[in-house]
C-alpha positions in Angstrom: 34.6 -3.6 -44.1 34.4 -0.7 -41.5 35.0 3.0 -42.9 34.0 6.4 -42.2 31.5 7.1 -39.2 32.2 3.8 -38.0 35.5 4.2 -38.0 35.0 7.4 -35.7 32.8 5.7 -33.0 34.7 3.1 -32.6 37.6 5.3 -32.0 35.5 7.2 -29.4 34.3 4.1 -27.8 37.9 2.8 -27.6 39.1 6.4 -26.3 36.8 8.3 -24.3 35.9 8.0 -21.2 33.9 10.9 -20.5 31.3 9.6 -17.7 28.3 11.0 -19.1 25.8 10.0 -16.7 24.0 12.5 -13.8 23.7 9.4 -11.3 22.0 12.4 -8.8 19.5 13.4 -11.6 19.0 9.8 -12.1 18.1 8.8 -8.3 15.8 11.4 -8.1 13.7 10.4 -11.8 13.5 7.1 -9.6 12.4 8.4 -6.8 10.0 10.8 -7.9 8.3 7.9 -10.1 8.7 5.3 -7.4 7.9 7.2 -4.7 8.9 4.9 -1.3 8.5 1.9 -2.7 12.3 0.9 -3.3 12.2 -0.1 0.5 13.9 4.0 1.1 17.3 2.9 -1.0 18.6 4.4 -3.7 18.8 2.7 -7.1 22.9 2.8 -7.3 22.1 0.5 -4.0 19.6 -1.7 -4.9 21.2 -2.7 -8.5 24.4 -1.2 -8.8 25.5 -2.6 -12.0 21.9 -1.6 -13.8 23.2 1.3 -15.6 26.8 2.2 -16.9 27.8 5.4 -16.7 28.6 6.4 -19.7 27.9 6.6 -23.4 28.0 4.5 -26.1 28.6 5.7 -29.7 27.2 3.8 -33.0 27.0 5.1 -36.7 24.2 6.4 -37.8 24.5 3.7 -41.3 24.1 1.4 -38.4 21.5 2.8 -36.6 19.7 3.1 -40.2 20.9 -0.7 -40.9 19.2 -2.1 -38.3 15.8 -0.3 -37.9 15.5 -1.5 -42.2 15.8 -5.1 -40.7 13.3 -4.7 -38.2 11.3 -3.3 -40.9 12.0 -5.8 -43.3 11.6 -8.8 -40.9 7.8 -7.4 -39.5 6.6 -7.5 -43.5 8.0 -10.9 -43.5 5.9 -12.2 -40.7 3.1 -11.3 -42.1 3.8 -13.3 -45.4 1.2 -16.1 -45.1 4.1 -19.0 -45.4 5.7 -17.7 -42.9 3.1 -18.0 -40.7 2.1 -21.1 -41.9 5.6 -22.4 -41.0 5.8 -20.6 -37.8 2.8 -21.6 -36.8 2.5 -25.4 -37.3 6.1 -25.9 -35.2 4.4 -23.9 -32.1 2.5 -25.2 -29.2 -1.1 -25.3 -29.8 -1.5 -22.0 -27.7 0.8 -19.9 -30.4 -2.3 -20.8 -33.0 -4.9 -18.4 -31.8 -4.3 -15.1 -32.7 -6.7 -12.0 -30.4 -5.1 -9.7 -32.1 -2.6 -7.6 -30.4 1.2 -8.1 -31.8 3.6 -7.4 -28.9 4.5 -4.5 -27.0 8.1 -3.9 -26.4 9.5 -6.0 -28.7 13.5 -6.2 -28.8 15.7 -6.8 -31.3 19.4 -7.6 -30.3 22.3 -7.0 -32.6 26.4 -7.0 -31.9 28.5 -4.9 -34.0 30.5 -6.9 -36.1 33.3 -6.4 -38.7 30.5 -5.9 -41.4 28.2 -3.9 -39.3 24.9 -5.0 -37.0 24.3 -8.5 -37.3 21.1 -9.7 -35.1 21.4 -11.8 -32.8 17.8 -12.8 -31.2 14.8 -11.3 -31.2 13.1 -11.4 -27.4 9.2 -10.4 -27.2 9.0 -9.6 -22.8 12.4 -7.9 -23.0 12.9 -5.4 -20.4 14.6 -2.4 -19.8 12.8 0.1 -22.1 11.4 2.5 -19.5 14.8 2.3 -17.7 16.6 3.4 -20.6 14.1 6.2 -21.0 14.8 7.7 -17.7 18.6 7.2 -18.5 18.9 8.6 -21.5 17.3 11.8 -19.8 19.9 11.6 -17.0 22.8 12.4 -19.1 25.1 15.2 -18.9 27.8 16.8 -21.9 30.9 16.9 -20.2 32.9 18.7 -22.7 32.0 19.8 -26.1 32.6 16.7 -28.3 29.8 14.9 -26.2 27.9 18.4 -25.8 28.0 18.5 -30.6 26.2 14.6 -30.0 23.6 14.2 -27.4 21.2 17.3 -29.5 21.2 14.7 -32.2 20.8 11.6 -29.8 18.8 11.8 -27.2 15.7 10.7 -26.4 12.9 13.2 -27.9 9.4 14.2 -26.6 7.6 12.3 -24.4 8.7 8.6 -25.3 7.0 7.4 -21.7 3.8 8.8 -23.8 4.8 6.4 -27.2 5.5 3.7 -24.6 1.8 3.9 -23.2 0.2 4.5 -27.0 1.4 1.1 -27.7 -0.6 -0.1 -24.4 -3.6 1.3 -25.5 -3.1 0.2 -29.0 -2.7 -3.2 -28.1 -5.9 -3.0 -26.5 -7.9 -1.4 -29.1 -6.3 -4.6 -31.7 -8.4 -6.8 -29.4 -11.4 -4.8 -29.6 -12.9 -5.3 -26.3 -16.5 -3.5 -25.7 -15.2 -1.1 -22.4 -12.5 1.0 -21.5 -8.7 0.7 -20.8 -9.0 0.8 -17.1 -6.9 -1.7 -15.4 -3.4 -3.5 -16.2 -2.0 -6.4 -14.0 2.3 -6.6 -14.7 2.5 -10.2 -14.2 6.1 -12.1 -13.9 6.8 -15.1 -11.4 8.3 -13.7 -7.9 7.7 -10.2 -9.2 9.3 -8.6 -6.4 12.9 -11.1 -6.3 13.5 -10.4 -10.1 15.8 -8.0 -11.6 14.3 -5.7 -13.1 11.0 -5.2 -10.5 12.3 -1.7 -10.1 11.5 -1.3 -13.6 7.6 -2.8 -12.6 7.4 0.1 -10.1 8.1 2.5 -12.9 5.5 1.0 -15.2 2.6 1.0 -12.4 3.4 4.3 -11.9 3.1 5.6 -15.9 -0.1 4.3 -15.8 -1.7 5.8 -12.7 -0.9 8.8 -13.6 -3.1 7.9 -16.7 -5.9 7.2 -15.4 -5.4 3.5 -15.5 -5.4 1.1 -12.4 -2.3 -0.6 -12.2 -0.6 -4.1 -10.4 2.4 -6.0 -10.0 1.5 -9.9 -9.2 2.6 -13.7 -9.3 0.2 -15.4 -12.2 -1.0 -17.5 -9.0 -2.4 -14.6 -7.5 -4.5 -14.2 -10.6 -7.9 -15.7 -10.5 -10.4 -15.8 -13.7 -14.1 -16.4 -13.0 -17.6 -14.4 -14.1 -16.2 -14.2 -17.8 -13.2 -11.8 -16.0 -9.2 -12.1 -15.0 -9.1 -10.7 -11.1 -6.2 -9.5 -9.1 -7.6 -10.0 -5.9 -10.8 -7.9 -6.3 -9.5 -5.7 -9.0 -10.7 -7.3 -12.5 -7.8 -6.8 -15.3 -8.6 -5.3 -18.5 -4.6 -5.7 -19.9 -2.0 -8.1 -18.7 2.0 -6.7 -19.3 2.7 -10.1 -19.8 6.9 -10.5 -18.3 6.7 -14.1 -17.7 9.2 -16.4 -19.7 6.2 -19.0 -19.2 6.0 -18.3 -23.2 2.9 -21.0 -23.8 1.1 -20.7 -20.1 2.4 -24.0 -19.6 3.5 -23.9 -15.9 0.3 -24.2 -13.2 0.7 -21.0 -12.1 -0.6 -19.8 -15.4 -3.7 -21.6 -15.5 -6.0 -18.5 -14.6 -4.4 -16.7 -17.3 -4.1 -19.1 -19.7 -7.8 -19.6 -19.1 -9.0 -16.0 -19.7 -7.0 -15.4 -22.4 -8.0 -18.5 -24.5 -11.4 -17.7 -23.2 -10.5 -13.6 -25.1 -11.4 -12.3 -21.6 -8.3 -10.2 -21.6 -5.9 -8.5 -23.6 -2.1 -10.0 -22.7 0.7 -8.0 -24.3 3.4 -9.8 -25.3 1.3 -13.1 -25.7 2.5 -17.0 -26.9 1.1 -15.5 -30.9 3.6 -13.3 -30.2 6.7 -15.2 -29.0 5.9 -18.1 -31.4 6.0 -15.8 -34.4 8.5 -13.8 -33.7 10.7 -14.9 -30.5 10.9 -18.5 -31.3 14.7 -19.3 -31.8 13.9 -21.1 -35.4 12.5 -18.1 -36.9 16.1 -17.3 -37.5 17.0 -20.1 -39.0 13.9 -19.9 -41.7 14.4 -16.0 -42.1 18.0 -16.7 -43.4 17.6 -19.6 -45.5 17.5 -18.2 -50.0 15.1 -20.8 -50.5 12.5 -20.5 -47.7 12.7 -17.1 -48.3 11.9 -17.5 -52.6 9.3 -19.9 -51.7 7.7 -17.8 -49.3 7.5 -14.6 -52.3 9.7 -12.3 -50.4 11.8 -10.8 -53.2 15.7 -11.0 -53.4 16.6 -7.6 -51.8 14.3 -8.2 -48.8 15.8 -11.4 -49.1 19.4 -10.6 -49.6 18.6 -7.5 -45.8 18.2 -10.7 -44.2 20.7 -13.0 -44.5 23.1 -9.8 -44.9 21.9 -8.7 -41.4 20.6 -11.6 -39.2 23.8 -14.1 -38.0 23.6 -17.3 -40.1 21.3 -19.7 -38.2 21.2 -23.7 -38.7 19.0 -26.7 -36.7 21.1 -28.3 -34.3 20.5 -32.0 -35.5 22.1 -35.6 -34.9 22.9 -36.3 -39.0 24.9 -33.2 -38.7 27.1 -33.4 -35.1 30.3 -34.3 -36.8 30.1 -31.4 -38.8 28.7 -29.0 -36.5 32.0 -30.6 -33.7 34.3 -29.1 -36.4 33.5 -26.5 -36.8 31.6 -25.7 -33.4 35.0 -22.6 -32.6 33.0 -20.4 -34.7 29.0 -20.8 -33.3 27.9 -20.3 -30.7 24.5 -22.4 -29.1 21.3 -22.0 -28.0 18.0 -23.8 -26.6 14.9 -22.4 -28.7 12.9 -21.9 -26.2 16.0 -20.1 -23.7 16.2 -16.6 -22.4 18.7 -14.1 -20.8 21.4 -16.4 -21.8 21.0 -19.5 -20.2 22.0 -22.6 -21.2 23.8 -21.1 -24.0 27.3 -22.1 -24.6 30.2 -20.6 -27.1 31.4 -23.1 -28.8 34.8 -23.1 -28.1 34.0 -23.5 -24.8 32.3 -27.0 -25.3 32.8 -30.0 -23.5 32.0 -33.8 -25.0 29.4 -33.8 -22.2 28.0 -30.3 -22.9 27.8 -31.4 -26.8 25.9 -34.2 -25.6 23.0 -32.6 -23.7 22.9 -29.8 -26.7 22.5 -32.7 -29.4 19.6 -34.3 -26.8 18.2 -30.8 -26.5 16.6 -28.4 -29.0 18.7 -26.2 -29.8 19.9 -23.5 -33.0 23.9 -22.5 -33.7 24.5 -20.0 -34.7 27.8 -17.8 -36.8 29.3 -16.0 -33.3 29.3 -13.1 -33.9 32.1 -11.1 -31.5 30.8 -8.0 -30.2 31.9 -4.8 -30.2 33.7 -3.4 -27.8 33.9 0.1 -25.0 36.1 1.3 -23.3 34.9 2.0 -19.1 36.0 3.6 -16.4 35.8 1.5 -13.2 36.6 2.7 -9.8 39.4 5.2 -11.3 40.6 2.3 -13.9 39.9 1.4 -17.7 38.1 -1.2 -18.3 36.6 -3.3 -22.0 33.7 -4.0 -22.0 31.2 -6.2 -24.9 28.9 -4.3 -26.0 25.4 -5.1 -27.8 22.9 -3.2 -29.1 18.9 -3.3 -28.1 16.7 -2.1 -30.4 13.0 -1.7 -28.7 10.1 -2.2 -31.3 6.4 -1.6 -31.6 4.3 -2.9 -35.1 8.5 -2.7 -36.5 8.8 0.7 -35.8 12.0 1.6 -33.4 11.0 3.6 -30.1 14.2 3.4 -28.3 18.0 1.9 -29.0 19.7 1.5 -26.0 23.1 -0.4 -25.4 23.9 -3.3 -23.2 27.8 -3.4 -21.5 29.0 -6.5 -19.7 31.6 -9.0 -19.5 32.1 -12.6 -19.8 29.9 -15.0 -22.2 26.5 -13.3 -22.3 24.7 -10.1 -20.6 24.4 -10.7 -17.3 23.9 -7.1 -15.2 26.9 -8.3 -12.8 29.8 -6.8 -14.4 31.1 -3.2 -12.4 30.9 -0.6 -14.6 28.3 -2.2 -17.0 24.6 -2.0 -17.9 22.3 -0.4 -19.8 23.9 2.7 -21.7 22.3 5.3 -23.5 23.1 5.2 -27.7 24.6 8.6 -29.0 24.5 8.6 -33.0 26.2 11.8 -35.1 27.9 12.3 -38.3 32.2 11.9 -37.9 32.0 15.8 -38.1 29.8 16.5 -35.0 31.8 14.5 -33.1 34.8 17.5 -33.5 38.3 16.6 -33.4 38.9 13.6 -31.0 41.4 15.2 -28.6 38.8 17.5 -27.5 37.0 14.9 -25.8 40.5 13.4 -24.5 43.4 14.9 -25.4 45.1 12.5 -22.4 42.1 10.3 -22.0 41.6 11.1 -18.6 39.8 14.8 -18.7 36.4 14.1 -18.9 36.8 10.7 -16.3 
């Protein structure tokens, strides 16, 4: 049941229309970090729906619940039984474990009536560095917001924390040289929606004395025991590909260098199999399986309460799943970015047949919470999910994604990434301090 601080944050999300993003400060930060690389156009023109103008509020206890669940998943992922089950079902390449555990793991939650519910884990999650800049480009436009930001804004040098993760990945593979070059790799990188973030990362690496390139996988070459991008030998690949098993012909050089142990890749196929394969959510919410792995009662209960109930789709269960479809969400096991996902109440018989013939999981439908935003002077209701960026089980940054429609899409005016503010109820002060008539801060 929603109580206490959650009721306050829910009211703030519904009624507070403060515009907290300092767009000018964000534009200046991007220009400072990227120079003229982004075609001398401001971010607001290049990606007008990447970042929302407004903050999303959450109760501290929900932040703690998400962090506790992430720690628990990380611990269970180290169990011998879990590893055995996961890797036996994974592609052959995923059974190669060179050491790195995966940078920028993301745990995505919906905030349901009973609290946060994990709906997905991703290994190539974007937006971490964008959100670091967004969090620092916030302004307190009224007393109520001013009381919250000191407790909630990003503290310290988050870029240093992110960079430390890359250095940690390098050390985990124990190559006998210093980390000096990084390739940021994705298919057609300049065409990717988050290409501006690739440029931010390149700037971050180069400021710390690391040569960095942004490249497509087919532009890489493996020879003489090294992976090359043109004339640059590559030490580490920051992998943003959705070719998770390096199966595509374009990934051939990367695959060879990775399996030879001649390049560090993060995140890698092993990390994707161990954490992001959607079948893992079935395993993590099955009490008998958890018991067989030696997971204690307390952790098992936390996993089953904190993860949206998930099950395999099979022909044997087809009639039962069809009857319950209105309360389910269907996702392909190897899917990403909301592609080929379906709300059960929207599924037609034709689509249902393709789901049965594919490799799908069915997940408890957890409606997302809402945030009121101002778009062109009018109020719009956005759906919200909460993305926890984590490394080695520790949360580094939490951001929200605002959207309309079935899945997050970064196409909704007024939507996009948003900072997350949390504080105890008394920190909000009297609600009307922020919104006497709903327009004081807009």
